[in-house]
C-alpha positions as CSV (number, residue, x, y, z in Angstrom):
1,M,40.6,3.9,-59.5
2,R,42.7,4.9,-57.1
3,K,45.4,2.1,-55.7
4,R,45.2,2.0,-51.5
5,N,49.1,1.6,-50.1
6,R,49.4,-1.9,-48.8
7,F,50.8,-0.2,-45.3
8,A,48.2,1.5,-44.8
9,R,46.4,-1.8,-44.4
10,L,48.8,-3.2,-42.3
11,G,48.5,-0.3,-40.0
12,I,45.1,-0.6,-39.3
13,L,45.5,-4.4,-39.0
14,S,48.3,-3.6,-36.4
15,I,45.6,-1.3,-34.2
16,A,42.8,-4.1,-34.6
17,L,45.3,-6.7,-32.6
18,L,46.4,-4.0,-30.2
19,L,43.0,-2.9,-29.2
20,S,42.1,-6.8,-29.2
21,L,45.1,-7.5,-27.2
22,C,44.1,-4.8,-24.8
23,V,40.5,-6.0,-24.3
24,M,41.8,-9.5,-23.8
25,G,43.9,-8.0,-20.4
26,I,41.4,-5.9,-19.4
27,G,39.0,-9.0,-19.4
28,Y,41.2,-11.2,-17.6
29,A,42.3,-8.9,-15.1
30,A,38.5,-8.6,-14.3
31,W,37.9,-12.5,-13.9
32,T,41.0,-13.1,-11.8
33,D,41.0,-10.3,-9.2
34,T,41.0,-12.4,-6.5
35,V,43.9,-14.7,-5.2
36,S,43.3,-17.6,-2.7
37,I,46.5,-18.6,-0.6
38,Y,45.5,-21.9,1.5
39,G,48.6,-22.6,4.0
40,T,49.6,-22.0,7.5
41,V,52.2,-19.1,8.3
42,E,54.0,-19.1,11.7
43,T,56.1,-15.8,12.6
44,G,56.6,-16.6,16.2
45,R,55.4,-18.0,19.5
46,W,55.7,-16.8,22.8
47,V,55.6,-19.2,25.9
48,A,56.1,-17.6,29.4
49,V,56.3,-19.9,32.2
50,L,57.0,-20.0,35.9
51,S,59.0,-22.4,37.5
52,E,61.3,-23.8,40.1
53,P,59.5,-22.0,43.3
54,V,61.8,-22.4,46.3
55,A,60.9,-21.9,49.7
56,I,64.0,-19.9,51.2
57,S,62.3,-18.9,54.6
58,Q,60.5,-22.0,56.7
59,N,57.0,-22.0,57.0
60,I,56.1,-21.1,53.5
61,T,55.2,-22.9,50.4
62,L,55.3,-22.0,46.6
63,S,53.8,-23.6,43.9
64,V,53.0,-22.7,40.2
65,A,49.7,-22.9,38.5
66,P,51.1,-22.9,34.9
67,P,51.3,-20.8,33.3
68,D,51.5,-17.7,34.8
69,T,50.0,-17.9,38.3
70,L,52.5,-18.5,41.5
71,T,50.6,-19.8,44.7
72,V,52.0,-19.0,48.3
73,S,50.8,-20.6,51.6
74,V,52.0,-19.6,54.7
75,G,51.4,-21.5,57.7
76,N,52.3,-21.6,61.6
77,A,53.5,-17.6,60.9
78,Q,54.6,-15.1,63.6
79,A,53.1,-12.0,63.8
80,G,55.8,-9.4,61.9
81,T,57.3,-11.9,60.6
82,K,58.8,-11.6,57.0
83,Y,58.8,-14.6,54.7
84,T,60.5,-15.4,51.2
85,G,60.3,-17.8,48.4
86,S,62.2,-17.5,44.9
87,F,60.7,-18.6,41.2
88,K,62.1,-18.2,37.8
89,V,60.1,-16.8,34.6
90,N,61.2,-18.5,31.6
91,N,60.4,-17.4,27.7
92,T,60.7,-20.7,26.0
93,G,59.1,-19.2,23.0
94,T,60.6,-17.6,19.8
95,V,60.2,-14.0,20.2
96,P,60.6,-11.7,23.3
97,I,58.2,-11.3,25.5
98,K,57.3,-8.5,28.2
99,I,55.6,-8.8,31.8
100,G,52.2,-6.4,31.2
101,S,51.2,-6.6,34.9
102,I,51.6,-8.6,38.2
103,V,48.4,-8.8,40.2
104,F,48.1,-10.2,43.6
105,D,45.4,-11.5,45.2
106,L,45.8,-11.0,49.2
107,P,43.6,-11.8,52.1
108,P,43.1,-8.5,54.4
109,N,46.1,-6.7,56.1
110,V,48.9,-9.1,54.5
111,T,51.3,-7.3,52.3
112,A,53.3,-9.0,49.8
113,S,55.8,-8.2,47.1
114,V,57.7,-9.3,43.8
115,S,61.4,-8.5,43.4
116,G,63.5,-9.2,40.9
117,V,61.1,-8.7,38.2
118,S,58.6,-5.9,37.4
119,A,55.9,-4.9,35.0
120,D,57.5,-3.8,31.3
121,D,60.4,-6.2,31.9
122,Q,61.3,-7.9,28.7
123,I,62.4,-11.7,28.3
124,D,63.9,-12.4,25.4
125,P,63.3,-16.0,23.9
126,G,65.2,-18.9,25.9
127,E,66.0,-16.3,28.5
128,T,65.1,-17.0,32.2
129,K,65.0,-14.1,34.8
130,S,65.3,-14.9,38.7
131,A,62.3,-13.5,41.0
132,G,61.6,-13.6,44.6
133,V,58.0,-13.0,46.6
134,S,58.0,-12.1,50.1
135,T,55.4,-11.4,52.6
136,S,55.3,-10.0,55.9
137,T,52.5,-11.7,58.4
138,P,49.7,-9.4,60.1
139,I,48.9,-9.2,63.7
140,G,46.5,-12.2,64.6
141,C,47.1,-13.9,61.1
142,E,49.0,-17.5,61.8
143,S,48.3,-18.5,58.2
144,Y,47.3,-17.7,54.8
145,D,47.5,-18.3,51.2
146,F,47.6,-15.5,48.4
147,T,48.3,-15.6,44.6
148,V,50.7,-13.6,42.2
149,T,48.8,-13.6,38.5
150,F,51.7,-12.5,35.8
151,T,50.0,-11.6,32.4
152,F,52.5,-11.6,30.0
153,V,52.2,-9.9,26.0
154,L,54.4,-9.4,23.1
155,W,57.4,-7.4,23.3
156,N,56.2,-4.5,21.7
157,E,52.7,-3.9,22.8
């Protein structure tokens, strides 16, 4: 009868334990293949506000419809006269923003422009930019209203 080596049994036992540990790891990994995290992540916020409209010329009134529309009213106007007003664009958020577009809704034959800011201008958090709006009155138009709407996007868009 041949005597078995004690170390051979130990080797087989070690391999069996190693294989069972691997199978347990694979089973555990398959069983826990999803992770659920419940919470709120805030990376920043952006808030653009038009504020402090002031009529520089007579016969013009500016008002703001928060947060992005400027309404201009001109009354008792003389043809060919240029009327101006000023306002501010504020970024009260925590990330930089950019002016995506400036859209005018004008009556026929009325021209208007915005100065001090333009599309693609970046406004950093806490920054305020001063801007102006001007319009020229066409012949035969004594009073009119128009709006200027700003579209704001994140700085990297």
